[in-house]
C-alpha positions as CSV (number, residue, x, y, z in Angstrom):
1,M,128.8,-41.2,-148.8
2,N,130.2,-44.5,-147.7
3,T,131.2,-44.3,-144.0
4,V,132.9,-47.1,-142.2
5,S,135.7,-47.3,-139.6
6,I,139.3,-47.0,-140.7
7,S,140.8,-50.3,-139.7
8,I,144.4,-49.8,-140.8
9,A,146.6,-47.0,-139.3
10,P,148.2,-45.2,-142.3
11,A,151.9,-44.4,-142.4
12,P,152.7,-40.8,-141.2
13,D,153.6,-39.6,-144.7
14,T,150.4,-41.1,-146.2
15,L,148.4,-39.6,-143.3
16,R,149.8,-36.1,-144.0
17,R,148.9,-36.5,-147.7
18,V,145.4,-37.5,-146.9
19,I,145.0,-34.5,-144.6
20,R,146.5,-32.1,-147.2
21,F,144.1,-33.3,-149.8
22,Q,141.1,-33.1,-147.5
23,I,142.0,-29.6,-146.5
24,L,142.4,-28.7,-150.2
25,T,138.9,-30.3,-150.8
26,I,137.4,-28.3,-148.0
27,A,138.9,-25.0,-149.2
28,W,137.8,-25.6,-152.8
29,M,134.3,-26.9,-151.9
30,T,133.7,-23.8,-149.7
31,I,134.6,-21.5,-152.7
32,E,132.7,-23.7,-155.2
33,A,129.5,-23.8,-153.1
34,L,129.5,-20.1,-152.3
35,V,130.3,-19.0,-155.9
36,A,127.8,-21.5,-157.5
37,L,124.9,-20.7,-155.2
38,S,125.6,-17.0,-155.5
39,A,125.7,-17.2,-159.3
40,A,122.6,-19.4,-159.2
41,W,120.7,-16.7,-157.3
42,T,121.9,-14.0,-159.6
43,A,121.3,-15.8,-162.8
44,R,118.2,-17.8,-161.5
45,S,119.9,-20.9,-162.8
46,P,118.6,-24.3,-161.6
47,A,121.7,-26.1,-163.0
48,L,124.0,-23.9,-160.9
49,L,121.7,-24.4,-157.9
50,G,121.9,-28.2,-158.2
51,F,125.7,-28.0,-158.6
52,G,126.2,-25.7,-155.7
53,G,123.9,-27.7,-153.4
54,D,125.9,-30.9,-154.2
55,S,129.1,-29.0,-153.6
56,A,127.9,-28.0,-150.1
57,I,127.1,-31.6,-149.3
58,E,130.6,-32.7,-150.6
59,L,132.1,-30.0,-148.3
60,F,130.3,-31.7,-145.4
61,S,131.6,-35.1,-146.5
62,A,135.2,-33.8,-146.7
63,I,135.0,-32.4,-143.2
64,V,133.8,-35.7,-141.8
65,V,136.7,-37.6,-143.5
66,L,139.3,-35.1,-142.4
67,W,138.0,-35.4,-138.8
68,R,138.2,-39.2,-139.0
69,F,141.9,-39.2,-140.1
70,R,142.9,-36.5,-137.6
71,S,141.1,-38.1,-134.6
72,R,142.2,-41.7,-135.5
73,S,139.4,-42.9,-133.1
74,D,136.6,-45.3,-133.5
75,S,133.8,-43.1,-134.7
76,A,131.5,-45.5,-136.6
77,Q,128.4,-44.1,-135.0
78,A,129.4,-40.6,-135.9
79,E,130.1,-41.6,-139.5
80,K,126.7,-43.3,-139.8
81,R,124.9,-40.2,-138.5
82,A,126.9,-38.1,-141.0
83,A,125.8,-40.5,-143.8
84,R,122.2,-40.2,-142.8
85,I,122.3,-36.4,-142.7
86,A,124.1,-36.2,-146.0
87,G,121.6,-38.5,-147.7
88,V,118.6,-36.5,-146.4
89,L,120.2,-33.2,-147.5
90,L,121.0,-34.5,-150.9
91,F,117.4,-35.6,-151.4
92,A,116.3,-32.1,-150.3
93,V,118.7,-30.6,-152.9
94,A,117.2,-32.9,-155.6
95,A,113.6,-31.8,-154.7
96,F,114.6,-28.2,-154.7
97,V,116.3,-28.5,-158.2
98,I,113.1,-30.2,-159.6
99,A,110.9,-27.4,-158.2
100,S,113.2,-24.7,-159.5
101,S,113.5,-26.3,-162.9
102,A,109.7,-26.6,-163.2
103,I,109.3,-22.9,-162.5
104,S,111.9,-22.1,-165.2
105,L,110.4,-24.5,-167.8
106,F,106.9,-23.1,-167.3
107,G,108.3,-19.7,-168.1
108,H,107.8,-18.1,-164.7
109,R,111.5,-17.4,-164.2
110,A,113.9,-17.6,-167.2
111,P,117.5,-18.3,-166.3
112,Q,120.1,-15.8,-167.4
113,P,123.6,-16.4,-168.8
114,S,126.3,-16.6,-166.1
115,I,129.9,-16.0,-167.0
116,T,130.9,-16.6,-163.4
117,G,129.1,-19.9,-163.4
118,I,130.7,-21.0,-166.7
119,I,134.2,-20.2,-165.4
120,L,133.6,-22.1,-162.2
121,L,132.2,-25.2,-164.0
122,I,135.2,-25.2,-166.3
123,V,137.6,-25.1,-163.4
124,A,135.7,-27.9,-161.6
125,A,135.6,-30.1,-164.8
126,I,139.4,-29.9,-165.0
127,G,140.3,-30.1,-161.3
128,M,137.8,-32.5,-159.8
129,P,138.8,-35.6,-161.8
130,W,142.5,-35.1,-160.8
131,L,141.5,-34.7,-157.2
132,A,139.4,-37.8,-157.3
133,S,142.3,-39.8,-158.8
134,Q,144.6,-38.7,-156.0
135,K,142.1,-39.7,-153.3
136,R,141.5,-43.1,-154.9
137,K,145.2,-43.8,-154.6
138,L,145.3,-42.7,-151.0
139,A,142.1,-44.7,-150.2
140,A,143.8,-47.9,-151.6
141,Q,146.9,-47.2,-149.5
142,T,144.9,-46.6,-146.3
143,S,142.1,-49.2,-146.9
144,S,139.6,-46.4,-146.2
145,A,136.2,-46.9,-147.6
146,A,135.2,-43.4,-146.3
147,L,138.0,-41.8,-148.3
148,K,137.1,-44.0,-151.4
149,A,133.5,-42.7,-151.2
150,D,134.8,-39.2,-150.9
151,A,136.9,-39.7,-154.0
152,T,133.7,-40.9,-155.8
153,E,131.9,-37.8,-154.8
154,S,134.8,-35.7,-156.2
155,A,134.5,-37.6,-159.5
156,L,130.8,-37.1,-159.5
157,C,131.3,-33.4,-159.0
158,G,133.4,-33.4,-162.2
159,Y,130.6,-35.2,-164.2
160,M,128.0,-32.8,-162.8
161,S,130.1,-29.8,-163.8
162,L,130.2,-31.0,-167.4
163,I,126.4,-31.5,-167.5
164,A,125.7,-28.1,-165.9
165,L,128.3,-26.5,-168.1
166,A,126.5,-27.8,-171.3
167,G,123.3,-26.2,-170.1
168,L,124.8,-22.9,-169.3
169,L,126.8,-22.7,-172.6
170,I,123.7,-23.5,-174.7
171,N,121.7,-20.9,-172.8
172,A,124.5,-18.3,-173.2
173,I,125.0,-19.0,-176.9
174,F,121.3,-18.8,-177.8
175,H,120.9,-15.8,-175.6
176,A,123.6,-14.0,-177.5
177,T,121.8,-14.7,-180.8
178,F,118.5,-13.5,-179.3
179,V,117.0,-17.0,-179.7
180,H,114.9,-18.2,-176.7
181,A,116.7,-21.2,-175.1
182,A,115.6,-20.9,-171.5
183,W,114.9,-24.6,-171.5
184,A,118.6,-25.6,-171.7
185,D,119.5,-24.6,-168.1
186,P,116.6,-26.4,-166.3
187,I,117.0,-29.4,-168.6
188,A,120.6,-29.7,-167.5
189,A,119.5,-29.3,-163.9
190,L,117.1,-32.1,-164.2
191,A,119.8,-34.3,-165.7
192,L,121.7,-33.7,-162.4
193,V,118.8,-35.0,-160.3
194,P,119.4,-38.8,-160.9
195,L,123.1,-38.3,-160.0
196,I,122.2,-36.4,-156.8
197,S,119.5,-38.9,-155.9
198,R,121.8,-41.8,-156.5
199,E,124.4,-40.3,-154.2
200,A,121.7,-39.7,-151.6
201,Y,120.4,-43.2,-151.8
202,Q,123.9,-44.7,-151.5
203,A,124.6,-42.6,-148.4
204,I,121.4,-43.7,-146.6
205,R,121.8,-47.3,-147.8
206,T,125.4,-47.5,-146.6
207,Q,124.3,-46.1,-143.2
208,K,121.6,-48.7,-142.8
209,H,123.9,-51.5,-143.9
210,C,126.5,-50.4,-141.4
211,C,123.8,-50.4,-138.7
212,T,122.7,-53.9,-139.4
213,S,126.2,-55.2,-139.6
214,C,127.4,-53.7,-136.3
């Protein structure tokens, strides 16, 4: 999560649009995280676990950006702390996904098909790219690196939903034909780990860079 101070005051109409999109993001990420993590627990799905964990972190990021635009104050230190926390939490999510995937791959806990998870991922795959494109436009209008980074996270959420969806669909299809394919879900989850780790690294790297440049 790239977090730097907003140096240009946005026009009132643009500011209202930013706030509306951030409120929309917060509302959706709350639903997405709760549904994904609940479905992950029920279906014992590492892929949904990784997706839900990243959604929770993106919710945190959206709240920080909303606060920045609403307060319109110099909060570089607060943003740097937020970046550090987000990075650490994302690394924790990646570690948890690896552990959960290993348990599934070794046959100790086979993931089950999740219709709820599949529906959620389809909606995210459709909606998140659109949300990311709108945020990019507003980031360009406001010269906000924080909003641009938040847009990147929304785009990443869309990519992650496609990867997780592939794993859940393969598992569901093979499960319906009574063919063992418990590997599909944890493999998809492991494919998410580089994306989650990259986002975590970027958040911490940005925080350190900001500290050295202040």
